[in-house]
C-alpha positions, -999 to +999 in steps of 0.1 A: +697-480+236+670-465+213+680-459+177+688-422+171+670-400+146+683-400+111+691-369+091+675-364+057+687-341+029+654-326+019+659-315-017+626-303-033+620-338-049+628-357-017+606-334+004+578-336-021+579-374-021+582-376+017+551-354+021+530-379+001+546-409+018+539-395+052+503-388+043+498-424+033+518-439+063+500-419+090+465-424+076+472-461+070+483-464+107+451-447+118+429-471+098+449-501+112+437-490+147+403-503+137+415-539+132+394-560+155+372-531+165+351-523+134+313-525+136+312-557+116+336-583+103+333-572+067+342-536+076+370-548+097+385-564+066+377-534+044+395-510+067+425-533+070+427-535+033+425-498+028+453-494+054+474-519+035+468-500+003+481-468+020+511-487+034+520-499+000+519-464-014+540-452+015+566-479+009+569-471-028+573-434-021+598-438+008+619-461-014+619-435-042+627-407-017+657-428-005+668-434-040+666-397-049+684-387-017+713-411-024+724-415+012+723-443+037+685-441+043+659-466+031+622-470+034+623-483+070+646-456+083+625-429+067+593-444+082+606-452+116+636-432+125+626-396+120+616-372+148+580-360+149+591-326+136+606-343+105+572-357+094+555-337+066+520-351+065+489-329+064+473-325+098+440-341+086+455-376+085+469-376+120+436-367+137+424-394+160+399-419+145+373-412+172+340-430+164+332-447+131+316-416+117+347-395+123+369-421+106+346-422+075+345-384+073+383-381+076+386-408+050+363-393+024+379-359+028+413-374+021+403-401-004+385-378-028+416-356-028+440-385-032+420-399-061+420-366-080+457-361-071+469-395-083+449-393-115+466-360-123+500-373-113+498-400-139+509-373-163+540-364-143+573-361-162+589-381-134+584-417-146+586-432-111+560-409-096+538-414-126+540-452-122+532-449-084+503-427-093+488-452-118+487-479-092+476-457-063+447-442-083+430-475-086+432-480-049+420-445-040+390-448-064+378-478-043+384-459-011+362-431-024+334-455-033+336-473+000+335-443+024+310-424+003+285-453+008+291-451+045+287-414+047+252-417+031+243-446+054+253-427+085+239-393+075+206-406+062+203-432+089+192-428+126+192-395+145+223-407+164+243-416+132+233-384+116+244-363+145+277-381+148+284-377+111+276-340+112+298-335+142+326-352+124+323-330+094+322-299+116+353-310+135+374-320+106+365-294+080+392-270+091+419-295+083+410-299+046+425-267+032+461-278+038+458-305+011+456-277-016+485-255-005+519-254-020+552-237-010+582-225-030+598-260-030+568-275-046+562-246-070+595-253-088+585-290-093+551-279-106+567-256-131+589-284-142+560-307-148+571-332-121+543-322-096+508-309-101+492-279-085+467-292-060+448-259-060+435-269-094+418-299-078+399-280-052+368-272-072+363-308-083+371-321-048+344-298-034+319-308-060+323-345-052+324-341-014+294-317-015+274-342-036+280-371-011+273-349+019+241-335+003+229-371-005+236-380+032+213-350+043+243-334+059+259-300+054+294-286+050+305-257+072+305-223+057+337-213+077+367-211+054+394-207+081+418-236+078+445-252+100+480-256+085+515-266+096+519-303+089+538-298+057+565-279+075+566-302+106+542-283+129+519-310+141+491-315+166+498-334+198+483-365+184+512-373+160+537-377+188+516-403+205+510-421+172+547-423+164+556-436+198+535-467+190+544-469+153+582-466+159+584-486+192+598-518+177+624-502+154+635-478+181+639-506+207+655-531+183+674-511+156+676-530+123+649-555+132+631-569+102+605-596+095 
């Protein structure tokens, strides 16, 4: 019998931590899908290492969420035994990897935000979140450098690579706005100095992303309409398929561990 879904007491701090953990877990899983399929061996290793960085961030955050909640949940249960509607990641990270250009565009959109976010969170009044941020920022800084170089190579490369990169930007742009939104649950943590207001990062994020895109001879869309819903559990159809693969072992063999 498959393992049942767990229940989580989503206090503001638990919810906040789960949102960041889910971002990292889902994007890490997406990057892991390239293992053995990347365009060259070196890139295969780079994508796998970035996926491992994100998995490490997710583990730290899930463990802390479980500690704060104080129930019977642990990092494995939080990662593998929640229903799709219980996941709180932004819609951007669950989008299919598509071709290599789409993966790199999705990565730079998220990595630039994550780097700015973790750098700011190093000043959190929550000592555990500040410590996670200090480690994560070093990893996200590398992710930004790596995917920035690829965006320039793709955009300023052949007609084919340029077209694919531009198509990826046009497709994924509408998913970027959700990274900068907050709700009442987060607002209280921001006021308490535990969380940071992501809206304050948007101008710098746009400056960095715009610079890379311009160097790549690409353009950002002018449309400012944005998709939202992931933070409250309203996901695209893609997340359910991803979770069916991600959770299959734990659902089939409850309690299994390496």
